[in-house]
N, CA, C and O atoms as CSV, one atom per row, in Angstrom:
chain,resi,resn,atom,element,x,y,z
A,1,MET,N,N,55.735,12.686,-48.381
A,1,MET,CA,C,54.462,13.124,-48.787
A,1,MET,C,C,53.467,12.964,-47.623
A,1,MET,O,O,53.657,12.103,-46.764
A,2,ILE,N,N,52.432,13.772,-47.594
A,2,ILE,CA,C,51.486,13.759,-46.484
A,2,ILE,C,C,50.481,12.670,-46.804
A,2,ILE,O,O,49.933,12.554,-47.901
A,3,ASP,N,N,50.282,11.880,-45.753
A,3,ASP,CA,C,49.336,10.778,-45.899
A,3,ASP,C,C,47.982,11.188,-45.331
A,3,ASP,O,O,47.809,11.269,-44.115
A,4,PHE,N,N,47.036,11.445,-46.210
A,4,PHE,CA,C,45.687,11.796,-45.750
A,4,PHE,C,C,44.853,10.521,-45.718
A,4,PHE,O,O,44.533,9.919,-46.743
A,5,LYS,N,N,44.521,10.145,-44.495
A,5,LYS,CA,C,43.671,8.965,-44.347
A,5,LYS,C,C,42.237,9.438,-44.374
A,5,LYS,O,O,41.860,10.437,-43.762
A,6,HIS,N,N,41.502,8.715,-45.070
A,6,HIS,CA,C,40.076,9.043,-45.168
A,6,HIS,C,C,39.339,8.180,-44.151
A,6,HIS,O,O,39.139,6.985,-44.370
A,7,ASN,N,N,38.934,8.792,-43.036
A,7,ASN,CA,C,38.214,8.059,-42.018
A,7,ASN,C,C,36.771,7.889,-42.439
A,7,ASN,O,O,36.156,8.775,-43.032
A,8,ALA,N,N,36.271,6.760,-42.124
A,8,ALA,CA,C,34.882,6.489,-42.429
A,8,ALA,C,C,34.009,7.376,-41.525
A,8,ALA,O,O,34.319,7.535,-40.344
A,9,PRO,N,N,32.955,7.939,-42.047
A,9,PRO,CA,C,32.102,8.801,-41.247
A,9,PRO,C,C,31.472,8.023,-40.098
A,9,PRO,O,O,31.002,6.896,-40.257
A,10,ARG,N,N,31.482,8.668,-38.940
A,10,ARG,CA,C,30.860,8.050,-37.775
A,10,ARG,C,C,29.337,8.165,-37.913
A,10,ARG,O,O,28.818,9.118,-38.494
A,11,PRO,N,N,28.647,7.178,-37.369
A,11,PRO,CA,C,27.204,7.271,-37.448
A,11,PRO,C,C,26.724,8.457,-36.583
A,11,PRO,O,O,27.252,8.697,-35.498
A,12,ALA,N,N,25.762,9.157,-37.063
A,12,ALA,CA,C,25.225,10.331,-36.386
A,12,ALA,C,C,24.464,9.881,-35.135
A,12,ALA,O,O,23.675,8.937,-35.177
A,13,SER,N,N,24.717,10.568,-34.034
A,13,SER,CA,C,23.972,10.296,-32.819
A,13,SER,C,C,23.403,11.613,-32.300
A,13,SER,O,O,24.085,12.636,-32.349
A,14,PRO,N,N,22.194,11.608,-31.816
A,14,PRO,CA,C,21.584,12.856,-31.367
A,14,PRO,C,C,22.296,13.377,-30.118
A,14,PRO,O,O,22.728,12.601,-29.266
A,15,ASP,N,N,22.407,14.683,-30.027
A,15,ASP,CA,C,22.982,15.283,-28.850
A,15,ASP,C,C,21.860,15.469,-27.820
A,15,ASP,O,O,20.901,16.205,-28.054
A,16,ILE,N,N,21.997,14.795,-26.692
A,16,ILE,CA,C,20.914,14.842,-25.682
A,16,ILE,C,C,21.182,15.881,-24.602
A,16,ILE,O,O,20.400,15.992,-23.657
A,17,THR,N,N,22.234,16.623,-24.711
A,17,THR,CA,C,22.563,17.635,-23.710
A,17,THR,C,C,21.408,18.672,-23.570
A,17,THR,O,O,20.982,18.951,-22.449
A,18,PRO,N,N,20.899,19.245,-24.692
A,18,PRO,CA,C,19.749,20.184,-24.528
A,18,PRO,C,C,18.545,19.523,-23.896
A,18,PRO,O,O,17.831,20.149,-23.112
A,19,LEU,N,N,18.310,18.257,-24.231
A,19,LEU,CA,C,17.177,17.561,-23.625
A,19,LEU,C,C,17.324,17.455,-22.139
A,19,LEU,O,O,16.365,17.692,-21.404
A,20,LEU,N,N,18.529,17.096,-21.663
A,20,LEU,CA,C,18.784,17.009,-20.214
A,20,LEU,C,C,18.620,18.366,-19.553
A,20,LEU,O,O,18.080,18.475,-18.452
A,21,ASP,N,N,19.095,19.404,-20.241
A,21,ASP,CA,C,18.927,20.759,-19.680
A,21,ASP,C,C,17.459,21.100,-19.468
A,21,ASP,O,O,17.076,21.621,-18.420
A,22,VAL,N,N,16.635,20.798,-20.482
A,22,VAL,CA,C,15.228,21.065,-20.361
A,22,VAL,C,C,14.592,20.269,-19.214
A,22,VAL,O,O,13.774,20.795,-18.459
A,23,VAL,N,N,14.977,19.005,-19.099
A,23,VAL,CA,C,14.385,18.139,-18.063
A,23,VAL,C,C,14.750,18.695,-16.681
A,23,VAL,O,O,13.894,18.775,-15.800
A,24,PHE,N,N,16.005,19.074,-16.493
A,24,PHE,CA,C,16.437,19.620,-15.180
A,24,PHE,C,C,15.756,20.965,-14.897
A,24,PHE,O,O,15.393,21.241,-13.753
A,25,ILE,N,N,15.584,21.786,-15.903
A,25,ILE,CA,C,14.894,23.075,-15.688
A,25,ILE,C,C,13.440,22.824,-15.309
A,25,ILE,O,O,12.915,23.506,-14.429
A,26,LEU,N,N,12.779,21.870,-15.945
A,26,LEU,CA,C,11.398,21.554,-15.581
A,26,LEU,C,C,11.321,20.984,-14.157
A,26,LEU,O,O,10.409,21.307,-13.396
A,27,LEU,N,N,12.289,20.136,-13.814
A,27,LEU,CA,C,12.332,19.575,-12.469
A,27,LEU,C,C,12.470,20.676,-11.427
A,27,LEU,O,O,11.758,20.691,-10.423
A,28,ILE,N,N,13.381,21.582,-11.674
A,28,ILE,CA,C,13.576,22.725,-10.752
A,28,ILE,C,C,12.292,23.568,-10.687
A,28,ILE,O,O,11.887,23.976,-9.598
A,29,PHE,N,N,11.672,23.825,-11.788
A,29,PHE,CA,C,10.438,24.589,-11.838
A,29,PHE,C,C,9.350,23.942,-10.984
A,29,PHE,O,O,8.695,24.621,-10.194
A,30,PHE,N,N,9.156,22.626,-11.139
A,30,PHE,CA,C,8.116,21.975,-10.361
A,30,PHE,C,C,8.449,21.898,-8.882
A,30,PHE,O,O,7.548,22.010,-8.050
A,31,VAL,N,N,9.681,21.715,-8.538
A,31,VAL,CA,C,10.056,21.686,-7.121
A,31,VAL,C,C,9.836,23.046,-6.475
A,31,VAL,O,O,9.321,23.139,-5.361
A,32,VAL,N,N,10.228,24.096,-7.181
A,32,VAL,CA,C,10.096,25.460,-6.613
A,32,VAL,C,C,8.613,25.850,-6.544
A,32,VAL,O,O,8.187,26.495,-5.586
A,33,SER,N,N,7.867,25.481,-7.509
A,33,SER,CA,C,6.449,25.918,-7.573
A,33,SER,C,C,5.524,25.039,-6.749
A,33,SER,O,O,4.361,25.393,-6.558
A,34,ALA,N,N,6.002,23.911,-6.258
A,34,ALA,CA,C,5.176,23.025,-5.446
A,34,ALA,C,C,4.801,23.723,-4.169
A,34,ALA,O,O,5.606,24.444,-3.579
A,35,VAL,N,N,3.594,23.511,-3.750
A,35,VAL,CA,C,3.119,24.148,-2.507
A,35,VAL,C,C,3.330,23.153,-1.362
A,35,VAL,O,O,2.758,22.064,-1.353
A,36,PHE,N,N,4.146,23.545,-0.418
A,36,PHE,CA,C,4.398,22.724,0.734
A,36,PHE,C,C,3.535,23.255,1.855
A,36,PHE,O,O,3.805,24.331,2.388
A,37,THR,N,N,2.518,22.530,2.216
A,37,THR,CA,C,1.661,22.977,3.304
A,37,THR,C,C,1.660,21.922,4.417
A,37,THR,O,O,1.622,20.716,4.171
A,38,ALA,N,N,1.702,22.417,5.603
A,38,ALA,CA,C,1.604,21.544,6.742
A,38,ALA,C,C,0.231,21.714,7.322
A,38,ALA,O,O,-0.085,22.791,7.829
A,39,LYS,N,N,-0.582,20.721,7.271
A,39,LYS,CA,C,-1.916,20.773,7.779
A,39,LYS,C,C,-1.900,20.374,9.220
A,39,LYS,O,O,-1.243,19.405,9.601
A,40,GLY,N,N,-2.627,21.122,10.031
A,40,GLY,CA,C,-2.676,20.780,11.440
A,40,GLY,C,C,-3.458,19.518,11.681
A,40,GLY,O,O,-4.530,19.290,11.120
A,41,VAL,N,N,-2.873,18.700,12.545
A,41,VAL,CA,C,-3.507,17.455,12.935
A,41,VAL,C,C,-3.560,17.469,14.466
A,41,VAL,O,O,-2.561,17.725,15.139
A,42,ASP,N,N,-4.725,17.194,14.982
A,42,ASP,CA,C,-4.836,17.160,16.425
A,42,ASP,C,C,-4.005,16.018,16.985
A,42,ASP,O,O,-4.079,14.890,16.499
A,43,ILE,N,N,-3.235,16.307,17.981
A,43,ILE,CA,C,-2.487,15.260,18.621
A,43,ILE,C,C,-3.051,14.992,20.005
A,43,ILE,O,O,-3.584,15.893,20.654
A,44,GLU,N,N,-2.937,13.795,20.436
A,44,GLU,CA,C,-3.464,13.404,21.744
A,44,GLU,C,C,-2.388,13.724,22.763
A,44,GLU,O,O,-1.336,13.086,22.802
A,45,LEU,N,N,-2.671,14.735,23.598
A,45,LEU,CA,C,-1.709,15.156,24.605
A,45,LEU,C,C,-1.746,14.223,25.767
A,45,LEU,O,O,-2.786,13.633,26.059
A,46,PRO,N,N,-0.596,14.068,26.465
A,46,PRO,CA,C,-0.575,13.246,27.678
A,46,PRO,C,C,-1.395,13.924,28.775
A,46,PRO,O,O,-1.665,15.124,28.722
A,47,TYR,N,N,-1.784,13.120,29.772
A,47,TYR,CA,C,-2.599,13.652,30.850
A,47,TYR,C,C,-1.741,13.986,32.084
A,47,TYR,O,O,-0.728,13.338,32.348
A,48,ALA,N,N,-2.160,14.982,32.808
A,48,ALA,CA,C,-1.492,15.375,34.057
A,48,ALA,C,C,-2.549,15.817,35.058
A,48,ALA,O,O,-3.475,16.557,34.722
A,49,GLU,N,N,-2.398,15.358,36.278
A,49,GLU,CA,C,-3.327,15.732,37.331
A,49,GLU,C,C,-3.190,17.210,37.727
A,49,GLU,O,O,-4.168,17.837,38.136
A,50,THR,N,N,-1.981,17.760,37.606
A,50,THR,CA,C,-1.733,19.101,38.099
A,50,THR,C,C,-1.757,20.135,36.977
A,50,THR,O,O,-1.288,21.254,37.184
A,51,ALA,N,N,-2.276,19.813,35.821
A,51,ALA,CA,C,-2.301,20.751,34.703
A,51,ALA,C,C,-3.181,21.954,35.033
A,51,ALA,O,O,-4.182,21.845,35.742
A,52,ARG,N,N,-2.775,23.107,34.496
A,52,ARG,CA,C,-3.578,24.325,34.703
A,52,ARG,C,C,-3.541,25.131,33.409
A,52,ARG,O,O,-2.648,24.955,32.581
A,53,ALA,N,N,-4.520,26.015,33.247
A,53,ALA,CA,C,-4.619,26.838,32.052
A,53,ALA,C,C,-3.511,27.913,32.059
A,53,ALA,O,O,-3.097,28.408,33.108
A,54,VAL,N,N,-3.064,28.241,30.867
A,54,VAL,CA,C,-2.076,29.309,30.719
A,54,VAL,C,C,-2.644,30.425,29.869
A,54,VAL,O,O,-3.469,30.191,28.986
A,55,THR,N,N,-2.193,31.654,30.146
A,55,THR,CA,C,-2.656,32.792,29.369
A,55,THR,C,C,-1.487,33.566,28.870
A,55,THR,O,O,-0.368,33.369,29.342
A,56,GLY,N,N,-1.709,34.439,27.933
A,56,GLY,CA,C,-0.662,35.292,27.390
A,56,GLY,C,C,-0.266,34.816,25.992
A,56,GLY,O,O,-0.778,33.824,25.474
A,57,ARG,N,N,0.686,35.582,25.396
A,57,ARG,CA,C,1.167,35.228,24.067
A,57,ARG,C,C,2.059,33.999,24.160
A,57,ARG,O,O,2.916,33.909,25.039
A,58,SER,N,N,1.853,33.059,23.252
A,58,SER,CA,C,2.696,31.878,23.297
A,58,SER,C,C,3.158,31.529,21.894
A,58,SER,O,O,2.500,31.821,20.895
A,59,MET,N,N,4.316,30.891,21.864
A,59,MET,CA,C,4.831,30.294,20.625
A,59,MET,C,C,4.625,28.777,20.842
A,59,MET,O,O,5.123,28.186,21.800
A,60,GLU,N,N,3.864,28.182,19.901
A,60,GLU,CA,C,3.580,26.742,20.052
A,60,GLU,C,C,4.545,25.927,19.216
A,60,GLU,O,O,4.712,26.163,18.020
A,61,ILE,N,N,5.176,24.966,19.864
A,61,ILE,CA,C,6.026,23.991,19.185
A,61,ILE,C,C,5.362,22.647,19.413
A,61,ILE,O,O,5.087,22.257,20.548
A,62,GLU,N,N,5.108,21.940,18.315
A,62,GLU,CA,C,4.387,20.668,18.377
A,62,GLU,C,C,5.304,19.573,17.837
A,62,GLU,O,O,5.860,19.690,16.744
A,63,LEU,N,N,5.448,18.528,18.611
A,63,LEU,CA,C,6.228,17.335,18.195
A,63,LEU,C,C,5.288,16.207,17.917
A,63,LEU,O,O,4.538,15.800,18.804
A,64,ARG,N,N,5.300,15.688,16.722
A,64,ARG,CA,C,4.390,14.623,16.356
A,64,ARG,C,C,5.088,13.232,16.571
A,64,ARG,O,O,6.302,13.146,16.757
A,65,GLU,N,N,4.275,12.189,16.535
A,65,GLU,CA,C,4.813,10.817,16.729
A,65,GLU,C,C,5.846,10.432,15.700
A,65,GLU,O,O,6.783,9.699,16.015
A,66,ASN,N,N,5.700,10.913,14.461
A,66,ASN,CA,C,6.645,10.557,13.416
A,66,ASN,C,C,7.898,11.416,13.439
A,66,ASN,O,O,8.765,11.253,12.580
A,67,GLY,N,N,8.020,12.343,14.415
A,67,GLY,CA,C,9.203,13.177,14.554
A,67,GLY,C,C,9.084,14.522,13.926
A,67,GLY,O,O,9.979,15.348,14.104
A,68,ASP,N,N,8.025,14.798,13.196
A,68,ASP,CA,C,7.827,16.120,12.562
A,68,ASP,C,C,7.655,17.168,13.650
A,68,ASP,O,O,7.086,16.910,14.710
A,69,ILE,N,N,8.169,18.371,13.352
A,69,ILE,CA,C,8.085,19.471,14.272
A,69,ILE,C,C,7.273,20.584,13.606
A,69,ILE,O,O,7.544,20.961,12.466
A,70,LEU,N,N,6.294,21.096,14.314
A,70,LEU,CA,C,5.509,22.263,13.818
A,70,LEU,C,C,5.714,23.399,14.800
A,70,LEU,O,O,5.697,23.217,16.017
A,71,CYS,N,N,5.909,24.575,14.231
A,71,CYS,CA,C,5.995,25.766,15.067
A,71,CYS,C,C,4.890,26.742,14.566
A,71,CYS,O,O,4.955,27.276,13.458
A,72,ASP,N,N,3.903,26.938,15.419
A,72,ASP,CA,C,2.752,27.742,15.098
A,72,ASP,C,C,2.159,27.266,13.732
A,72,ASP,O,O,1.905,28.080,12.844
A,73,THR,N,N,1.954,25.982,13.596
A,73,THR,CA,C,1.328,25.264,12.480
A,73,THR,C,C,2.192,25.157,11.221
A,73,THR,O,O,1.731,24.605,10.222
A,74,ALA,N,N,3.439,25.669,11.234
A,74,ALA,CA,C,4.302,25.543,10.064
A,74,ALA,C,C,5.313,24.468,10.347
A,74,ALA,O,O,5.985,24.491,11.379
A,75,GLN,N,N,5.429,23.506,9.418
A,75,GLN,CA,C,6.384,22.404,9.618
A,75,GLN,C,C,7.783,22.898,9.398
A,75,GLN,O,O,8.076,23.543,8.391
A,76,ILE,N,N,8.683,22.586,10.375
A,76,ILE,CA,C,10.074,23.043,10.299
A,76,ILE,C,C,11.002,21.909,10.727
A,76,ILE,O,O,10.562,20.885,11.251
A,77,THR,N,N,12.290,22.117,10.490
A,77,THR,CA,C,13.305,21.130,10.919
A,77,THR,C,C,13.911,21.630,12.220
A,77,THR,O,O,13.631,22.745,12.658
A,78,LEU,N,N,14.752,20.791,12.839
A,78,LEU,CA,C,15.420,21.192,14.065
A,78,LEU,C,C,16.329,22.402,13.855
A,78,LEU,O,O,16.400,23.282,14.713
A,79,ASN,N,N,17.021,22.449,12.719
A,79,ASN,CA,C,17.874,23.599,12.413
A,79,ASN,C,C,17.053,24.835,12.262
A,79,ASN,O,O,17.431,25.892,12.767
A,80,ASP,N,N,15.903,24.738,11.562
A,80,ASP,CA,C,15.003,25.890,11.440
A,80,ASP,C,C,14.518,26.366,12.802
A,80,ASP,O,O,14.390,27.565,13.049
A,81,LEU,N,N,14.252,25.404,13.678
A,81,LEU,CA,C,13.760,25.775,15.000
A,81,LEU,C,C,14.822,26.561,15.764
A,81,LEU,O,O,14.502,27.539,16.440
A,82,THR,N,N,16.077,26.143,15.662
A,82,THR,CA,C,17.149,26.885,16.335
A,82,THR,C,C,17.192,28.340,15.868
A,82,THR,O,O,17.248,29.268,16.675
A,83,HIS,N,N,17.163,28.518,14.531
A,83,HIS,CA,C,17.213,29.880,13.990
A,83,HIS,C,C,15.994,30.679,14.394
A,83,HIS,O,O,16.096,31.858,14.733
A,84,LEU,N,N,14.824,30.027,14.356
A,84,LEU,CA,C,13.583,30.712,14.709
A,84,LEU,C,C,13.602,31.168,16.155
A,84,LEU,O,O,13.194,32.286,16.468
A,85,LEU,N,N,14.075,30.303,17.031
A,85,LEU,CA,C,14.147,30.653,18.468
A,85,LEU,C,C,15.112,31.799,18.676
A,85,LEU,O,O,14.823,32.734,19.422
A,86,GLN,N,N,16.272,31.730,18.011
A,86,GLN,CA,C,17.267,32.821,18.183
A,86,GLN,C,C,16.686,34.152,17.670
A,86,GLN,O,O,16.833,35.193,18.311
A,87,ASN,N,N,16.035,34.097,16.520
A,87,ASN,CA,C,15.424,35.331,15.976
A,87,ASN,C,C,14.335,35.892,16.883
A,87,ASN,O,O,14.221,37.105,17.054
A,88,THR,N,N,13.548,35.009,17.453
A,88,THR,CA,C,12.454,35.394,18.357
A,88,THR,C,C,13.027,36.027,19.618
A,88,THR,O,O,12.508,37.031,20.104
A,89,PHE,N,N,14.090,35.445,20.143
A,89,PHE,CA,C,14.679,35.914,21.391
A,89,PHE,C,C,15.386,37.254,21.206
A,89,PHE,O,O,15.537,38.006,22.169
A,90,GLU,N,N,15.823,37.566,19.980
A,90,GLU,CA,C,16.513,38.804,19.688
A,90,GLU,C,C,15.575,39.968,19.458
A,90,GLU,O,O,16.016,41.113,19.357
A,91,ARG,N,N,14.277,39.687,19.373
A,91,ARG,CA,C,13.269,40.757,19.218
A,91,ARG,C,C,13.174,41.571,20.503
A,91,ARG,O,O,13.609,41.122,21.563
A,92,PRO,N,N,12.594,42.786,20.402
A,92,PRO,CA,C,12.333,43.518,21.653
A,92,PRO,C,C,11.405,42.706,22.546
A,92,PRO,O,O,10.594,41.920,22.057
A,93,VAL,N,N,11.523,42.895,23.837
A,93,VAL,CA,C,10.781,42.101,24.814
A,93,VAL,C,C,9.267,42.214,24.564
A,93,VAL,O,O,8.539,41.247,24.787
A,94,SER,N,N,8.802,43.335,24.121
A,94,SER,CA,C,7.380,43.543,23.906
A,94,SER,C,C,6.858,42.685,22.739
A,94,SER,O,O,5.657,42.434,22.651
A,95,LEU,N,N,7.743,42.242,21.856
A,95,LEU,CA,C,7.332,41.404,20.717
A,95,LEU,C,C,7.592,39.933,20.926
A,95,LEU,O,O,7.198,39.098,20.112
A,96,GLN,N,N,8.271,39.612,22.042
A,96,GLN,CA,C,8.549,38.174,22.346
A,96,GLN,C,C,7.352,37.504,22.943
A,96,GLN,O,O,6.545,38.154,23.608
A,97,PRO,N,N,7.215,36.227,22.725
A,97,PRO,CA,C,6.112,35.497,23.392
A,97,PRO,C,C,6.330,35.446,24.918
A,97,PRO,O,O,7.459,35.479,25.407
A,98,ASP,N,N,5.206,35.364,25.647
A,98,ASP,CA,C,5.333,35.259,27.124
A,98,ASP,C,C,5.901,33.911,27.506
A,98,ASP,O,O,6.631,33.807,28.491
A,99,HIS,N,N,5.586,32.883,26.753
A,99,HIS,CA,C,6.058,31.533,27.022
A,99,HIS,C,C,6.094,30.701,25.737
A,99,HIS,O,O,5.501,31.065,24.721
A,100,ILE,N,N,6.783,29.609,25.809
A,100,ILE,CA,C,6.772,28.671,24.727
A,100,ILE,C,C,6.019,27.439,25.172
A,100,ILE,O,O,6.347,26.814,26.181
A,101,LEU,N,N,5.004,27.103,24.399
A,101,LEU,CA,C,4.125,25.978,24.729
A,101,LEU,C,C,4.561,24.778,23.877
A,101,LEU,O,O,4.438,24.796,22.652
A,102,LEU,N,N,5.070,23.744,24.544
A,102,LEU,CA,C,5.541,22.565,23.862
A,102,LEU,C,C,4.515,21.467,23.936
A,102,LEU,O,O,4.187,20.981,25.019
A,103,LYS,N,N,3.989,21.059,22.744
A,103,LYS,CA,C,3.021,19.973,22.710
A,103,LYS,C,C,3.719,18.776,22.092
A,103,LYS,O,O,4.412,18.886,21.080
A,104,SER,N,N,3.519,17.630,22.726
A,104,SER,CA,C,4.147,16.432,22.245
A,104,SER,C,C,3.142,15.284,22.214
A,104,SER,O,O,2.389,15.088,23.168
A,105,ALA,N,N,3.131,14.539,21.134
A,105,ALA,CA,C,2.291,13.376,21.061
A,105,ALA,C,C,2.804,12.356,22.103
A,105,ALA,O,O,4.013,12.279,22.321
A,106,PRO,N,N,1.930,11.584,22.742
A,106,PRO,CA,C,2.385,10.671,23.815
A,106,PRO,C,C,3.444,9.678,23.337
A,106,PRO,O,O,4.290,9.265,24.131
A,107,ARG,N,N,3.421,9.299,22.109
A,107,ARG,CA,C,4.390,8.279,21.582
A,107,ARG,C,C,5.532,8.887,20.819
A,107,ARG,O,O,6.247,8.179,20.111
A,108,ALA,N,N,5.725,10.185,20.945
A,108,ALA,CA,C,6.857,10.830,20.282
A,108,ALA,C,C,8.138,10.424,20.961
A,108,ALA,O,O,8.133,10.093,22.146
A,109,ARG,N,N,9.255,10.442,20.222
A,109,ARG,CA,C,10.542,10.002,20.780
A,109,ARG,C,C,11.000,11.009,21.832
A,109,ARG,O,O,10.998,12.223,21.633
A,110,VAL,N,N,11.391,10.431,22.956
A,110,VAL,CA,C,11.831,11.246,24.084
A,110,VAL,C,C,13.101,12.006,23.755
A,110,VAL,O,O,13.273,13.142,24.197
A,111,GLU,N,N,14.011,11.387,22.972
A,111,GLU,CA,C,15.265,12.084,22.635
A,111,GLU,C,C,14.992,13.376,21.885
A,111,GLU,O,O,15.637,14.397,22.119
A,112,ARG,N,N,14.030,13.313,20.984
A,112,ARG,CA,C,13.701,14.525,20.190
A,112,ARG,C,C,13.021,15.584,21.074
A,112,ARG,O,O,13.261,16.781,20.920
A,113,PHE,N,N,12.183,15.128,21.989
A,113,PHE,CA,C,11.480,15.994,22.915
A,113,PHE,C,C,12.500,16.725,23.786
A,113,PHE,O,O,12.424,17.940,23.970
A,114,VAL,N,N,13.453,15.962,24.318
A,114,VAL,CA,C,14.492,16.559,25.192
A,114,VAL,C,C,15.399,17.487,24.390
A,114,VAL,O,O,15.861,18.504,24.906
A,115,ARG,N,N,15.650,17.147,23.153
A,115,ARG,CA,C,16.504,18.015,22.321
A,115,ARG,C,C,15.833,19.357,22.071
A,115,ARG,O,O,16.498,20.393,22.066
A,116,ILE,N,N,14.519,19.347,21.862
A,116,ILE,CA,C,13.774,20.597,21.647
A,116,ILE,C,C,13.830,21.426,22.942
A,116,ILE,O,O,14.045,22.637,22.889
A,117,ILE,N,N,13.641,20.793,24.084
A,117,ILE,CA,C,13.679,21.538,25.340
A,117,ILE,C,C,15.061,22.147,25.547
A,117,ILE,O,O,15.195,23.279,26.012
A,118,ASP,N,N,16.086,21.373,25.193
A,118,ASP,CA,C,17.460,21.853,25.290
A,118,ASP,C,C,17.704,23.063,24.411
A,118,ASP,O,O,18.358,24.024,24.817
A,119,MET,N,N,17.163,23.000,23.185
A,119,MET,CA,C,17.299,24.113,22.235
A,119,MET,C,C,16.650,25.360,22.777
A,119,MET,O,O,17.210,26.451,22.672
A,120,VAL,N,N,15.468,25.211,23.359
A,120,VAL,CA,C,14.722,26.371,23.903
A,120,VAL,C,C,15.532,26.985,25.027
A,120,VAL,O,O,15.667,28.207,25.085
A,121,ARG,N,N,16.075,26.175,25.920
A,121,ARG,CA,C,16.848,26.688,27.054
A,121,ARG,C,C,18.135,27.369,26.594
A,121,ARG,O,O,18.503,28.418,27.122
A,122,LYS,N,N,18.813,26.788,25.626
A,122,LYS,CA,C,20.069,27.373,25.120
A,122,LYS,C,C,19.840,28.750,24.495
A,122,LYS,O,O,20.717,29.613,24.500
A,123,THR,N,N,18.645,28.921,23.965
A,123,THR,CA,C,18.330,30.221,23.315
A,123,THR,C,C,18.084,31.317,24.354
A,123,THR,O,O,18.211,32.505,24.056
A,124,GLY,N,N,17.736,30.911,25.564
A,124,GLY,CA,C,17.557,31.893,26.624
A,124,GLY,C,C,16.112,32.007,27.122
A,124,GLY,O,O,15.842,32.786,28.036
A,125,PHE,N,N,15.186,31.250,26.543
A,125,PHE,CA,C,13.842,31.252,27.026
A,125,PHE,C,C,13.775,30.452,28.328
A,125,PHE,O,O,14.242,29.316,28.409
A,126,ASN,N,N,13.184,31.076,29.333
A,126,ASN,CA,C,13.068,30.401,30.613
A,126,ASN,C,C,11.657,29.912,30.902
A,126,ASN,O,O,11.459,29.062,31.770
A,127,ASN,N,N,10.693,30.435,30.194
A,127,ASN,CA,C,9.305,30.127,30.440
A,127,ASN,C,C,8.797,29.102,29.410
A,127,ASN,O,O,8.113,29.446,28.446
A,128,LEU,N,N,9.155,27.837,29.650
A,128,LEU,CA,C,8.741,26.744,28.767
A,128,LEU,C,C,7.622,25.981,29.464
A,128,LEU,O,O,7.758,25.578,30.619
A,129,ILE,N,N,6.497,25.785,28.741
A,129,ILE,CA,C,5.368,25.102,29.293
A,129,ILE,C,C,5.136,23.855,28.448
A,129,ILE,O,O,5.117,23.925,27.219
A,130,ILE,N,N,4.958,22.710,29.113
A,130,ILE,CA,C,4.673,21.455,28.395
A,130,ILE,C,C,3.161,21.255,28.478
A,130,ILE,O,O,2.589,21.161,29.564
A,131,ALA,N,N,2.520,21.190,27.291
A,131,ALA,CA,C,1.081,21.059,27.217
A,131,ALA,C,C,0.634,19.668,27.619
A,131,ALA,O,O,1.263,18.677,27.247
A,132,THR,N,N,-0.444,19.591,28.372
A,132,THR,CA,C,-1.062,18.311,28.760
A,132,THR,C,C,-2.557,18.476,28.749
A,132,THR,O,O,-3.063,19.576,28.530
A,133,ASN,N,N,-3.265,17.400,28.980
A,133,ASN,CA,C,-4.688,17.425,29.184
A,133,ASN,C,C,-4.944,17.031,30.603
A,133,ASN,O,O,-4.170,16.278,31.195
A,134,THR,N,N,-6.043,17.541,31.173
A,134,THR,CA,C,-6.456,17.063,32.467
A,134,THR,C,C,-7.414,15.896,32.221
A,134,THR,O,O,-7.909,15.721,31.108
A,135,ARG,N,N,-7.667,15.119,33.235
A,135,ARG,CA,C,-8.586,13.985,33.082
A,135,ARG,C,C,-9.991,14.460,32.720
A,135,ARG,O,O,-10.697,13.769,31.985
A,136,GLN,N,N,-10.416,15.634,33.223
A,136,GLN,CA,C,-11.752,16.096,32.899
A,136,GLN,C,C,-11.890,16.554,31.447
A,136,GLN,O,O,-13.011,16.634,30.943
A,137,SER,N,N,-10.778,16.857,30.756
A,137,SER,CA,C,-10.913,17.272,29.383
A,137,SER,C,C,-11.321,16.135,28.461
A,137,SER,O,O,-11.723,16.365,27.321
A,138,GLU,N,N,-11.218,14.907,28.958
A,138,GLU,CA,C,-11.762,13.740,28.199
A,138,GLU,C,C,-13.248,13.845,28.087
A,138,GLU,O,O,-13.833,13.396,27.101
A,139,THR,N,N,-13.875,14.431,29.082
A,139,THR,CA,C,-15.337,14.540,29.110
A,139,THR,C,C,-15.839,15.913,28.737
A,139,THR,O,O,-16.969,16.275,29.066
A,140,GLY,N,N,-15.008,16.685,28.050
A,140,GLY,CA,C,-15.479,17.977,27.552
A,140,GLY,C,C,-14.845,19.179,28.200
A,140,GLY,O,O,-15.249,20.312,27.939
A,141,GLY,N,N,-13.837,18.948,29.059
A,141,GLY,CA,C,-13.126,20.070,29.702
A,141,GLY,C,C,-12.215,20.746,28.668
A,141,GLY,O,O,-12.266,20.443,27.476
A,142,THR,N,N,-11.409,21.641,29.147
A,142,THR,CA,C,-10.493,22.355,28.248
A,142,THR,C,C,-9.077,21.782,28.301
A,142,THR,O,O,-8.634,21.229,29.308
A,143,ASP,N,N,-8.405,21.939,27.194
A,143,ASP,CA,C,-7.001,21.494,27.169
A,143,ASP,C,C,-6.135,22.445,27.955
A,143,ASP,O,O,-6.405,23.645,28.002
A,144,GLN,N,N,-5.114,21.929,28.562
A,144,GLN,CA,C,-4.206,22.759,29.366
A,144,GLN,C,C,-2.884,22.875,28.679
A,144,GLN,O,O,-1.978,23.532,29.191
C-alpha cells in the first residue's frame, strides 16, 4: 500500500527576490542618471626661467596632485587618455592639435607624469609642451 505522509505545512516566508530586483534596478537608475562633472581647479604650475608663450591649437592634459587626469577639463582615466590620444592622432592633420600642453601640479607623482608623457609619445605626437609659470607671473604676468 502507498504510504502518504502528511508533512506539516512550512511556515510562510515572503519571497524577497522581487524586492531585490527593484532595489538593483533603482541602484542602476541612480548610477546612470547621476551627473559626473569635473570642475576645473586652478593648479599651481612649477616655475621655469626659460618658459615662453605658446600659440596654436592645443590639447590640454592636466595632472593633479591626487593623481586625477583632466583632458580639456573632462576627468578621464589613463586608459581613456590612451584611446583619446589614438583617436586624436588618427584625425586628419587639419583637425589635430598643434601641440599637447601638459600641466602638472608641483606635487603630482612623477611616475604618473612620466607615464602620461610616454603615452603621448607612443601615440605619435612629437610636439609635447610642459606648462610652467615664469617668475614674473607671480606678480601679474602671464602663464606659460
